[in-house]
N, C-alpha and C positions, 0 to 999 in steps of 0.2 A: 412515443416513450423512448424508443431506441436512440433517437437523436439527443434526448435529454440525458440519458445514461452516458452517451459518448461525451457530452459536454461536462458532466460531473467528473468523469475520469480525466478529462483534459484539465479540469479545475485543479486536481491534485498534482498534475505533472509539474507545474512550476515549483511546488514545495519540494519535490524530489530533486529537481535541478538546482535550486537555490541552496539546498542543504548538502549537496553531494561534493566530495572532494574530487579534484582533478585526477583522472586515471592515468597511470603510466602505461603507455601502450607498447613499450619496447618488448621484444620477444623474450629477452632474458628475465625481465621482471615477472612475466607471466609464468615462466618455468619455475622460478624461485617460489612464487606464491603457491604453486601446487605442491612443491616438495617440502617447504618449511612447515613445521607445526603451527597451528593457528591457536592463539591464546584468547581467552575471553577478555572483553573490554574491562578496564580497571574501574569504570564507573559503577556506582552502587545501583542495583536494580530496584525500581519502584513499582509497586502494584497500582494500576490505574483502573478505577471502577466508577466512572461518572454516574451520578444518580439516575439520569434518564437514558444513559447510553446502552443499557442492555448487554453489557459485556464486561469482562475483566481481562487484563493483559499486564505482563511485566514489561517495563521499558527501562533502558539503561540510563536513568537519571530522571529528573523532574521535567515532565513535558510542558511545552507552551501550548495553551489552548486558544483556538481561534474559532469564531462562528461567522458564517456568512448566510444571508437570507437572499433568495432569488425569487422575485415575483415576475411571472410572465404568463400570458394566456389564462388569466383568472386562476392560476394555481401558485402556490407558494411552496418552495422547498427550503429546508434548512440544512446546512452542511457544517459539520464540526470536524476540526482537525486537531490532533495532538502530536507535537513534533519534539523530538530530542535529537540534538546534534552531539556527536562524540568526536574524539580526535580522529577516528577512522572513518567516519561517515555520518549517516543520519537514519533515524527510525521515525516512521510516520504512521499513524492510524487515523483514518478519517471515515466518517459515515455521513450519508445524506438521507434525510427523511422526506419521503414523498407523501402527497396527500392521500394516496390510495395504495392498496396492496399491489406491489409490482411483481411479487413472486407468482401470482396467478397468471401473468402474461407468459411470454416465452423466456424463461430464466436463462437458457443457453444463449439466446439471441442478445439478451441484456449483458451477459458476461462477454460475449463477442464484442459488443459495442464498447464496453469498458476497456477491454484489451486494446481495441483500436485506438481509443483515446490516449493510451499511454505512449503511443508512437507517433502521434500526429505532428509533433514539432521536429521531425527529422530523425526520430529515434528508430530503433530496429528491434523487432521481436526476435529473441534468440530461441526460446522454447516455451511451450505451455502444456499444461495437463489439467484434466478435470479432477476436481477434488470435492469433498463435502465435509461439513462440520455440523454435527447434531441434525443430520438429515436435511441440511440446507445446501443447495448447490453452490459450487465455487470453482475457482480457477486459480492455478498457480502459474505465474508468468515470470520469465526472466527476460529482461530487456536491456538494450544499450541506448543511453541517451545520446543526443546529438554531440555532446561534449566528450563522449568516449567513456563516461562512467557507466557502470552496470548496476542494475537493481533487480531485486526479486520482490514480487508482489503476490499477495493472496487477496482475492476478491470474492465476496459472498453476497448473494441475494437472499434477504430474510424479510419476508412480509413486506412492510413499507420501506425497508431500508436497503441501501447498497453500502456494504462495508469494504474498506480497502486498507490493507496493511502493506507498507513498503519498507524494505530494508536496503539501504545503499551503503554497503560496507564489505570489505574483503573478509571480515571475521565470520566465517561460516557457523561457528558454534553459537555466536551471538544471534545470528539470523534464526537458527533452529530454536534457541531459547525464546526469542520473541514470538515466533510463529506458534510454537508448541504451547505457550502460555495463554494464548488467546482462546477464550471460552465465552459462549453466550450464557447469560444468566436471566 
């Protein structure tokens, strides 16, 4: 199961890379980014609550939905992703539904595997911390992609599902709004 979770996390990594703007790694731009006020994205925020998703979240625009089915070892998993690209970056929410309850296994081990999956293509883990939402175990992870862009992810294990939220943007207020709006229903 740990390998499958790692694979699921790796599945979402290309979405993060494809939707991320190129980072400016010059020291002066990093200093300015910290010192200048950060404004909210100009996009209008849209509430997303897919019928079978079990969640609600605000996204900065209308998301593009994709579905992928993986059949292997007599099991089938379905993954759904919702992506919004903005001028400053990208926001992604994805979840994978497994055939059985994965939360009964080792949830922290599953979160470890998902975290490892984020950095498998040459990325680097910058920081992580344990979190929870509605008594479901989670992990907040900040990572740097191989192309130099940074992202922040929140990952949750909930019964048969692994949820992942990714924000790849310098707009910290937008990241907060996205993450804080995510609720299980």
